[in-house]
DOZANU-786567 format. One record per residue (C-alpha): residue in three letters; x negated, y, z. Coordinates in steps of 0.5 Angstrom, whole numbers, plus 500, padded with zeros to 3 digits. Each point is the difference from the previous one (the first is absolute). Layout:
N
aa=ALA, u=X, v=Y, w=Z
...
***
This chain:
501
aa=MET, u=661, v=480, w=521
aa=THR, u=500, v=502, w=492
aa=ARG, u=502, v=494, w=495
aa=GLN, u=493, v=500, w=497
aa=GLU, u=497, v=499, w=507
aa=LEU, u=505, v=494, w=502
aa=HIS, u=498, v=497, w=493
aa=ALA, u=493, v=500, w=502
aa=GLN, u=501, v=497, w=507
aa=ARG, u=504, v=495, w=496
aa=LEU, u=495, v=498, w=495
aa=LEU, u=495, v=499, w=506
aa=LYS, u=505, v=496, w=504
aa=GLU, u=501, v=495, w=494
aa=ALA, u=492, v=500, w=499
aa=GLU, u=499, v=498, w=507
aa=ASP, u=505, v=495, w=500
aa=ARG, u=498, v=497, w=493
aa=VAL, u=493, v=499, w=504
aa=LEU, u=503, v=497, w=506
aa=PHE, u=503, v=495, w=495
aa=ASN, u=494, v=498, w=496
aa=GLN, u=496, v=498, w=506
aa=THR, u=504, v=494, w=500
aa=ARG, u=500, v=495, w=494
aa=ARG, u=496, v=505, w=495
aa=HIS, u=495, v=501, w=505
aa=PHE, u=499, v=493, w=501
aa=LEU, u=500, v=498, w=493
aa=LYS, u=495, v=505, w=497
aa=GLU, u=495, v=501, w=506
aa=SER, u=500, v=492, w=501
aa=ALA, u=501, v=497, w=493
aa=MET, u=497, v=505, w=496
aa=GLY, u=495, v=502, w=505
aa=LEU, u=497, v=493, w=500
aa=GLY, u=499, v=500, w=492
aa=ALA, u=497, v=507, w=500
aa=LEU, u=495, v=497, w=505
aa=ALA, u=498, v=494, w=496
aa=PHE, u=500, v=503, w=493
aa=GLY, u=495, v=506, w=503
aa=SER, u=495, v=495, w=503
aa=LEU, u=500, v=496, w=494
aa=PHE, u=499, v=505, w=495
aa=GLY, u=497, v=506, w=504
aa=CYS, u=503, v=505, w=496
aa=LYS, u=497, v=506, w=503
aa=THR, u=494, v=502, w=497
aa=GLU, u=495, v=505, w=504
aa=LYS, u=502, v=506, w=496
aa=THR, u=507, v=498, w=501
aa=LYS, u=500, v=500, w=507
aa=GLN, u=496, v=507, w=500
aa=LEU, u=506, v=503, w=496
aa=SER, u=505, v=497, w=504
aa=ALA, u=497, v=502, w=507
aa=ALA, u=499, v=507, w=496
aa=ILE, u=508, v=501, w=499
aa=ASP, u=504, v=502, w=506
aa=PRO, u=507, v=496, w=500
aa=ALA, u=503, v=506, w=503
aa=ASN, u=497, v=505, w=494
aa=PRO, u=499, v=496, w=494
aa=LEU, u=499, v=505, w=495
aa=LEU, u=494, v=504, w=505
aa=PRO, u=494, v=502, w=495
aa=LYS, u=495, v=495, w=500
aa=SER, u=493, v=499, w=497
aa=PRO, u=498, v=495, w=495
aa=PRO, u=495, v=495, w=500
aa=PHE, u=495, v=505, w=496
aa=PRO, u=501, v=507, w=498
aa=GLY, u=505, v=501, w=494
aa=LYS, u=499, v=505, w=495
aa=ALA, u=508, v=501, w=500
aa=LYS, u=505, v=502, w=505
aa=SER, u=506, v=499, w=497
aa=VAL, u=503, v=497, w=493
aa=ILE, u=505, v=503, w=495
aa=PHE, u=502, v=494, w=495
aa=LEU, u=504, v=502, w=494
aa=HIS, u=503, v=494, w=497
aa=MET, u=504, v=501, w=493
aa=ALA, u=505, v=494, w=501
aa=GLY, u=501, v=497, w=494
aa=ALA, u=493, v=500, w=497
aa=PRO, u=498, v=506, w=496
aa=SER, u=496, v=498, w=493
aa=GLN, u=493, v=501, w=500
aa=PHE, u=500, v=501, w=493
aa=GLU, u=503, v=506, w=500
aa=THR, u=497, v=503, w=506
aa=PHE, u=492, v=498, w=501
aa=ASP, u=498, v=494, w=496
aa=PHE, u=498, v=503, w=493
aa=LYS, u=500, v=495, w=495
aa=PRO, u=499, v=502, w=493
aa=GLU, u=500, v=493, w=497
aa=LEU, u=507, v=499, w=502
aa=SER, u=502, v=506, w=496
aa=LYS, u=498, v=496, w=494
aa=LEU, u=504, v=494, w=502
aa=ASP, u=506, v=504, w=501
aa=GLY, u=506, v=496, w=496
aa=GLN, u=496, v=494, w=499
aa=ASP, u=502, v=493, w=502
aa=CYS, u=497, v=498, w=507
aa=PRO, u=495, v=494, w=499
aa=PRO, u=502, v=494, w=503
aa=SER, u=494, v=499, w=504
aa=PHE, u=503, v=506, w=504
aa=LEU, u=506, v=496, w=502
aa=GLU, u=498, v=493, w=501
aa=GLY, u=500, v=498, w=507
aa=LYS, u=502, v=507, w=503
aa=GLN, u=506, v=502, w=504
aa=PHE, u=504, v=506, w=498
aa=ALA, u=507, v=503, w=502
aa=PHE, u=503, v=502, w=494
aa=ILE, u=496, v=497, w=494
aa=THR, u=502, v=494, w=495
aa=GLY, u=499, v=499, w=493
aa=VAL, u=494, v=504, w=497
aa=PRO, u=500, v=507, w=502
aa=LYS, u=497, v=506, w=497
aa=MET, u=494, v=504, w=502
aa=LEU, u=501, v=507, w=503
aa=GLY, u=495, v=505, w=500
aa=PRO, u=499, v=506, w=505
aa=GLN, u=506, v=504, w=500
aa=ALA, u=496, v=506, w=502
aa=LYS, u=494, v=504, w=498
aa=PHE, u=494, v=499, w=505
aa=ALA, u=494, v=505, w=501
aa=GLN, u=494, v=500, w=505
aa=TYR, u=500, v=505, w=506
aa=GLY, u=495, v=502, w=505
aa=GLN, u=493, v=499, w=501
aa=SER, u=501, v=493, w=501
aa=GLY, u=503, v=499, w=493
aa=ALA, u=506, v=496, w=502
aa=TRP, u=506, v=499, w=495
aa=VAL, u=507, v=502, w=502
aa=SER, u=506, v=501, w=495
aa=GLU, u=503, v=506, w=498
aa=SER, u=506, v=497, w=505
aa=LEU, u=496, v=503, w=506
aa=PRO, u=497, v=507, w=498
aa=HIS, u=500, v=502, w=508
aa=LEU, u=496, v=494, w=502
aa=SER, u=495, v=500, w=495
aa=THR, u=497, v=507, w=503
aa=VAL, u=499, v=496, w=507
aa=VAL, u=497, v=493, w=497
aa=ASP, u=493, v=502, w=503
aa=GLU, u=503, v=499, w=507
aa=ILE, u=503, v=493, w=498
aa=SER, u=497, v=492, w=499
aa=PHE, u=504, v=497, w=495
aa=LEU, u=500, v=492, w=500
aa=LYS, u=501, v=498, w=493
aa=ALA, u=500, v=492, w=501
aa=VAL, u=505, v=499, w=506
aa=THR, u=504, v=493, w=499
aa=THR, u=505, v=496, w=504
aa=ASP, u=503, v=493, w=499
aa=GLN, u=508, v=503, w=501
aa=PHE, u=504, v=502, w=494
aa=ASN, u=506, v=502, w=503
aa=HIS, u=501, v=506, w=504
aa=ALA, u=502, v=498, w=507
aa=PRO, u=495, v=495, w=501
aa=ALA, u=494, v=504, w=497
aa=GLN, u=502, v=506, w=505
aa=LEU, u=500, v=495, w=506
aa=LEU, u=493, v=498, w=498
aa=LEU, u=497, v=507, w=499
aa=HIS, u=503, v=502, w=506
aa=THR, u=500, v=494, w=505
aa=GLY, u=495, v=495, w=497
aa=SER, u=505, v=495, w=498
aa=ALA, u=506, v=499, w=495
aa=ARG, u=504, v=497, w=505
aa=LEU, u=504, v=504, w=505
aa=GLY, u=498, v=500, w=508
aa=ARG, u=493, v=504, w=500
aa=PRO, u=498, v=506, w=503
aa=SER, u=499, v=506, w=495
aa=ILE, u=494, v=504, w=499
aa=GLY, u=503, v=506, w=504
aa=SER, u=502, v=495, w=505
aa=TRP, u=493, v=498, w=501
aa=ALA, u=497, v=507, w=500
aa=THR, u=504, v=502, w=506
aa=TYR, u=499, v=494, w=503
aa=GLY, u=493, v=501, w=500
aa=LEU, u=499, v=507, w=501
aa=GLY, u=506, v=503, w=503
aa=THR, u=502, v=507, w=498
aa=GLU, u=498, v=507, w=502
aa=ASN, u=507, v=503, w=501
aa=GLN, u=504, v=496, w=505
aa=ASN, u=506, v=504, w=498
aa=LEU, u=500, v=497, w=493
aa=PRO, u=500, v=493, w=498
aa=GLY, u=493, v=497, w=498
aa=PHE, u=503, v=498, w=493
aa=VAL, u=505, v=504, w=496
aa=VAL, u=503, v=498, w=494
aa=LEU, u=503, v=504, w=495
aa=THR, u=504, v=498, w=493
aa=SER, u=503, v=503, w=494
aa=GLY, u=502, v=498, w=493
aa=GLY, u=507, v=498, w=503
aa=SER, u=499, v=493, w=502
aa=PHE, u=495, v=496, w=505
aa=PRO, u=494, v=496, w=497
aa=ASP, u=503, v=493, w=497
aa=ALA, u=497, v=497, w=507
aa=GLY, u=504, v=504, w=504
aa=LYS, u=498, v=503, w=507
aa=SER, u=495, v=493, w=501
aa=VAL, u=495, v=504, w=496
aa=TRP, u=499, v=505, w=507
aa=GLY, u=502, v=495, w=505
aa=SER, u=496, v=497, w=506
aa=GLY, u=501, v=493, w=498
aa=PHE, u=497, v=496, w=506
aa=LEU, u=497, v=506, w=503
aa=PRO, u=504, v=504, w=506
aa=SER, u=506, v=504, w=497
aa=VAL, u=497, v=506, w=502
aa=TYR, u=495, v=500, w=495
aa=GLN, u=505, v=500, w=494
aa=GLY, u=501, v=506, w=495
aa=VAL, u=505, v=505, w=502
aa=GLN, u=504, v=502, w=494
aa=CYS, u=501, v=508, w=500
aa=ARG, u=504, v=504, w=495
aa=SER, u=498, v=506, w=496
aa=GLU, u=508, v=502, w=500
aa=GLY, u=504, v=502, w=506
aa=ASP, u=498, v=497, w=507
aa=PRO, u=493, v=497, w=499
aa=VAL, u=503, v=494, w=504
aa=LEU, u=507, v=498, w=501
aa=PHE, u=504, v=502, w=506
aa=ILE, u=494, v=504, w=503
aa=ASN, u=504, v=505, w=502
aa=ASP, u=504, v=499, w=507
aa=PRO, u=508, v=499, w=499
aa=GLU, u=504, v=506, w=502
aa=GLY, u=500, v=500, w=508
aa=MET, u=494, v=496, w=501
aa=SER, u=495, v=505, w=503
aa=ARG, u=492, v=499, w=500
aa=ASP, u=500, v=498, w=507
aa=LEU, u=505, v=495, w=499
aa=ARG, u=497, v=497, w=494
aa=LYS, u=494, v=499, w=505
aa=ALA, u=504, v=497, w=505
aa=SER, u=503, v=495, w=496
aa=ILE, u=493, v=498, w=497
aa=ASP, u=497, v=500, w=507
aa=ALA, u=506, v=495, w=502
aa=ILE, u=499, v=496, w=494
aa=ASN, u=493, v=499, w=501
aa=ASP, u=500, v=499, w=507
aa=ALA, u=504, v=494, w=498
aa=ASN, u=495, v=498, w=495
aa=ARG, u=495, v=500, w=505
aa=GLN, u=503, v=495, w=504
aa=GLU, u=501, v=496, w=494
aa=TYR, u=493, v=500, w=498
aa=GLU, u=498, v=498, w=508
aa=THR, u=504, v=494, w=499
aa=TYR, u=498, v=498, w=493
aa=ARG, u=494, v=503, w=498
aa=ASP, u=502, v=501, w=493
aa=PRO, u=496, v=505, w=496
aa=GLU, u=506, v=502, w=496
aa=ILE, u=503, v=503, w=506
aa=LEU, u=494, v=505, w=501
aa=SER, u=501, v=502, w=493
aa=ARG, u=507, v=501, w=501
aa=ILE, u=499, v=504, w=506
aa=SER, u=494, v=504, w=496
aa=GLN, u=505, v=501, w=494
aa=TYR, u=506, v=503, w=505
aa=GLU, u=495, v=505, w=502
aa=MET, u=497, v=502, w=494
aa=ALA, u=507, v=501, w=497
aa=TYR, u=501, v=505, w=506
aa=ARG, u=493, v=504, w=498
aa=MET, u=502, v=500, w=493
aa=GLN, u=506, v=503, w=501
aa=ILE, u=496, v=507, w=501
aa=THR, u=494, v=498, w=496
aa=ALA, u=503, v=497, w=493
aa=PRO, u=504, v=505, w=498
aa=GLU, u=495, v=506, w=500
aa=VAL, u=495, v=495, w=497
aa=MET, u=504, v=498, w=494
aa=ASN, u=503, v=507, w=499
aa=ILE, u=496, v=502, w=493
aa=ASN, u=504, v=507, w=500
aa=ASP, u=495, v=504, w=504
aa=GLU, u=495, v=498, w=495
aa=PRO, u=497, v=506, w=496
aa=GLN, u=503, v=501, w=493
aa=TYR, u=493, v=499, w=497
aa=ILE, u=500, v=493, w=503
aa=HIS, u=507, v=498, w=497
aa=ASP, u=498, v=503, w=494
aa=MET, u=493, v=496, w=500
aa=TYR, u=504, v=493, w=502
aa=GLY, u=506, v=502, w=496
aa=THR, u=505, v=499, w=506
aa=LYS, u=507, v=501, w=501
aa=PRO, u=502, v=501, w=507
aa=GLY, u=507, v=496, w=502
aa=LYS, u=499, v=495, w=494
aa=GLU, u=498, v=493, w=500
aa=SER, u=494, v=500, w=496
aa=PHE, u=493, v=497, w=499
aa=ALA, u=497, v=507, w=500
aa=ASN, u=503, v=501, w=507
aa=ASN, u=497, v=493, w=503
aa=VAL, u=493, v=502, w=497
aa=LEU, u=500, v=506, w=504
aa=LEU, u=503, v=497, w=506
aa=ALA, u=495, v=495, w=500
aa=ARG, u=495, v=506, w=500
aa=LYS, u=503, v=503, w=506
aa=LEU, u=501, v=493, w=504
aa=VAL, u=492, v=498, w=499
aa=GLU, u=499, v=507, w=502
aa=LYS, u=504, v=499, w=507
aa=GLY, u=496, v=493, w=501
aa=VAL, u=504, v=495, w=497
aa=ARG, u=496, v=494, w=498
aa=PHE, u=503, v=497, w=494
aa=VAL, u=505, v=503, w=495
aa=GLN, u=503, v=496, w=495
aa=LEU, u=504, v=503, w=494
aa=PHE, u=504, v=495, w=495
aa=ASP, u=502, v=504, w=494
aa=TRP, u=505, v=495, w=496
aa=GLY, u=502, v=500, w=493
aa=TRP, u=493, v=498, w=496
aa=ASP, u=502, v=493, w=497
aa=ALA, u=499, v=502, w=493
aa=HIS, u=503, v=495, w=496
aa=GLY, u=503, v=504, w=495
aa=ASN, u=507, v=497, w=500
aa=ALA, u=503, v=507, w=500
aa=ALA, u=498, v=507, w=498
aa=SER, u=499, v=502, w=508
aa=ASN, u=494, v=495, w=500
aa=ALA, u=497, v=500, w=494
aa=LEU, u=493, v=501, w=500
aa=ASN, u=500, v=506, w=495
aa=VAL, u=507, v=503, w=503
aa=GLY, u=502, v=499, w=507
aa=MET, u=493, v=498, w=503
aa=LEU, u=497, v=507, w=498
aa=ASN, u=505, v=503, w=505
aa=LYS, u=498, v=495, w=505
aa=TYR, u=492, v=502, w=499
aa=ARG, u=502, v=508, w=500
aa=SER, u=504, v=498, w=507
aa=VAL, u=494, v=498, w=503
aa=ASP, u=494, v=504, w=497
aa=LYS, u=501, v=506, w=503
aa=PRO, u=501, v=498, w=507
aa=VAL, u=495, v=495, w=500
aa=THR, u=495, v=505, w=498
aa=ALA, u=502, v=505, w=505
aa=LEU, u=499, v=495, w=505
aa=LEU, u=493, v=499, w=499
aa=LEU, u=498, v=507, w=499
aa=ASP, u=504, v=502, w=506
aa=LEU, u=497, v=495, w=505
aa=LYS, u=493, v=502, w=497
aa=GLN, u=501, v=508, w=501
aa=ARG, u=503, v=498, w=508
aa=GLY, u=493, v=495, w=501
aa=LEU, u=505, v=494, w=500
aa=LEU, u=498, v=496, w=494
aa=ASP, u=493, v=498, w=503
aa=GLU, u=504, v=496, w=505
aa=THR, u=507, v=498, w=497
aa=LEU, u=499, v=495, w=495
aa=VAL, u=505, v=500, w=494
aa=VAL, u=502, v=494, w=496
aa=TRP, u=504, v=500, w=493
aa=ALA, u=503, v=494, w=498
aa=GLY, u=505, v=495, w=497
aa=GLU, u=501, v=493, w=501
aa=PHE, u=498, v=497, w=493
aa=GLY, u=498, v=503, w=493
aa=ARG, u=503, v=500, w=493
aa=THR, u=499, v=496, w=494
aa=PRO, u=497, v=502, w=494
aa=MET, u=505, v=497, w=496
aa=MET, u=508, v=502, w=500
aa=GLU, u=505, v=497, w=504
aa=ASN, u=504, v=495, w=496
aa=ARG, u=506, v=497, w=503
aa=ASN, u=503, v=493, w=497
aa=GLY, u=496, v=502, w=493
aa=VAL, u=503, v=506, w=499
aa=GLN, u=496, v=507, w=500
aa=ASN, u=502, v=505, w=504
aa=PRO, u=502, v=507, w=496
aa=TYR, u=497, v=503, w=506
aa=LYS, u=492, v=500, w=502
aa=GLY, u=499, v=496, w=506
aa=ARG, u=495, v=496, w=503
aa=ASP, u=501, v=493, w=504
aa=HIS, u=497, v=499, w=507
aa=HIS, u=492, v=498, w=500
aa=THR, u=496, v=497, w=505
aa=GLU, u=493, v=500, w=497
aa=ALA, u=498, v=507, w=500
aa=PHE, u=503, v=507, w=503
aa=THR, u=497, v=506, w=503
aa=ILE, u=500, v=503, w=507
aa=TRP, u=496, v=506, w=503
aa=MET, u=498, v=502, w=506
aa=ALA, u=498, v=507, w=503
aa=GLY, u=497, v=503, w=506
aa=GLY, u=499, v=496, w=507
aa=GLY, u=492, v=499, w=498
aa=ILE, u=502, v=497, w=493
aa=LYS, u=495, v=503, w=494
aa=ARG, u=502, v=505, w=496
aa=GLY, u=500, v=500, w=492
aa=VAL, u=499, v=492, w=500
aa=THR, u=503, v=495, w=495
aa=TYR, u=499, v=493, w=502
aa=GLY, u=502, v=494, w=496
aa=GLU, u=502, v=499, w=493
aa=THR, u=505, v=497, w=495
aa=ASP, u=499, v=497, w=493
aa=GLU, u=501, v=504, w=494
aa=ILE, u=507, v=499, w=500
aa=GLY, u=501, v=500, w=508
aa=TYR, u=503, v=493, w=500
aa=THR, u=495, v=498, w=506
aa=ALA, u=495, v=502, w=504
aa=VAL, u=492, v=499, w=498
aa=SER, u=496, v=503, w=506
aa=GLY, u=502, v=503, w=507
aa=LYS, u=506, v=495, w=501
aa=VAL, u=503, v=501, w=506
aa=ASP, u=507, v=498, w=503
aa=ALA, u=505, v=502, w=506
aa=PHE, u=496, v=497, w=505
aa=ASP, u=494, v=504, w=498
aa=ILE, u=504, v=507, w=500
aa=GLN, u=502, v=498, w=507
aa=ALA, u=493, v=498, w=503
aa=THR, u=498, v=507, w=497
aa=ILE, u=505, v=504, w=503
aa=LEU, u=499, v=496, w=507
aa=ASN, u=492, v=502, w=499
aa=GLN, u=501, v=507, w=499
aa=LEU, u=505, v=500, w=507
aa=GLY, u=494, v=497, w=504
aa=PHE, u=502, v=492, w=499
aa=ASN, u=497, v=494, w=498
aa=HIS, u=506, v=497, w=496
aa=GLU, u=497, v=493, w=502
aa=GLU, u=500, v=501, w=507
aa=PHE, u=506, v=504, w=501
aa=THR, u=505, v=495, w=502
aa=PHE, u=506, v=499, w=504
aa=PRO, u=502, v=493, w=503
aa=PHE, u=506, v=497, w=497
aa=GLN, u=503, v=493, w=500
aa=GLY, u=493, v=497, w=503
aa=ARG, u=495, v=503, w=495
aa=PRO, u=497, v=507, w=499
aa=PHE, u=504, v=504, w=494
aa=ARG, u=497, v=505, w=497
aa=LEU, u=502, v=505, w=494
aa=THR, u=496, v=497, w=495
aa=ASP, u=502, v=493, w=501
aa=VAL, u=493, v=496, w=498
aa=ALA, u=498, v=505, w=495
aa=GLY, u=498, v=507, w=498
aa=LYS, u=493, v=504, w=500
aa=VAL, u=499, v=507, w=501
aa=ILE, u=499, v=504, w=493
aa=HIS, u=493, v=503, w=502
aa=ASP, u=499, v=503, w=494
aa=ILE, u=505, v=505, w=501
aa=ILE, u=498, v=502, w=507
aa=ALA, u=496, v=506, w=501
***
C-alpha cells in the first residue's frame, strides 16, 4: 500500500471516530435543545411561504447546483456584473452637464453642503466642471465622453440609468448594499441568490464565479460574493486570469487521478455518515464542493485558458494571455457564460477618483482606467451579440456610488490635483442584453448633476430588476433565516419596467 493510500485510509478512520464521538454530548445538545427551539420558532412564525417550500422541494440536497426553472420565464439565463470598485465619476463618463462647466472654479453654494455627509469635503470647495468632452452617439443620441470612444459605438445596445441613488457614502457599506441588499455583513450576494434559485447549467464548473483585477480586492472584501445564510455551496468561487485558475487545482507529485478520486470518496463517505447523524445542510454543501473540485480539475483549466482564442478576439478585447488584467477577465466572463455558468462577477479596483495624487486625478490617472475598460467592455457586448448570447445574458456595469460636482477639499485646503468626493444622490449605472431595452436613457439629474429629478432608483431596484430578468419576483423569492423569510431586496425595491423590453 502506497503512502498516499495509507493517508486516505487514516483520514477516513479519523472522520469515522469523530462521528462516533460526536454522537454523545454534541448530538444530545444540538438535537434536543436546539431542535426544540427550532420547532417553537417554526410554528410561531410559519417562516416558509408556499413559494419557498416549492423551491426547497426542487433542490436536490445531494446536487444543489442542478439547473432549475424559475417561477416564471426569465429572459436572461446568466448575468455578467462588471463592478468598477471605487466608483467612477458620472461627469467624465455618461452624465453630460454643460452648466457645470460654467461654474468651474467658483465657490460651491452653501446650500449644497448643509446637512449633507461627505467623505473628504470640509470648508468651502470649488465647483469642478467636466474633465472630458462629450458628444451624442447612435440613433438613441446617448451622451458619452471622449474617455470611452469604443463604448460610444454600441450605445444603442444599452439602457442607461442616470438617477441611481444610495444611502451609503463609504465604499465597503455601499458595495455591500449593492450586492447583498444590506450595508452590514452577513447577507447573501446577488450571485448566491441567483445560483440558489436557478442552479447552473454546467455541473463541472461553479455556478457563481468571481474575477478580480486592479491589484486589490474591493473594500468590502470577499463578503460581496459570500453566501451569507444560504448554504455555502452558493458562494462565489474566485478564479484567477493568470496561472492556475484556482489554487491547488493540480494534484501534487505522486498523486494519481484514481488516488485523488479514492481520497475524495473516502472523505465524503465520512461526511455522509456525519450528515445522517446531524442533518446539517452544510455537510451536504461540503460533499458537493469536494466533488465539484474534483470535476473542476479537468474542466476549469480548459475553460479558463484564453490562449486558444483566435487572434482577432485578442485584438478585439485587448487581451494579453499570461497577464492579470481586466480585459482578460472580461474575455473569461464570456467563455464562462458560454459554458453555462450562471453568474460571473468582475471587480476592477482603482476607481476612487479623489485626486490626492496624479495617479487618480480625473484628468490624468482616471483616463487610464477608462481606457483599460473601454475596449474590453465594448468587445464583450459585440462578442455576445455575434454568438447569439446577448439576448440571454444580462450585462450590468456599475460603481457603488457617484461623484460630487464640486472638487474635493480636505481640511479647507484645495487639492492641486482634480478629484471628486463620494456622492450618494446621483450616479449612472447601465444594463444591456438579457431582455433589457436597447438605446434607452432612464432618469435625469439636475442641471449640475447634484441630485436626481426624475426616474430615481436605488440598489434595491437594481436587484429587483436583475432577479426579474432571471424569472423571479423579488418579493416572493425568500429564504427562511432566524425565524422569518429573508429576501435580497429586504423590504424595498421595485422592478424598473421602463427599461425592460
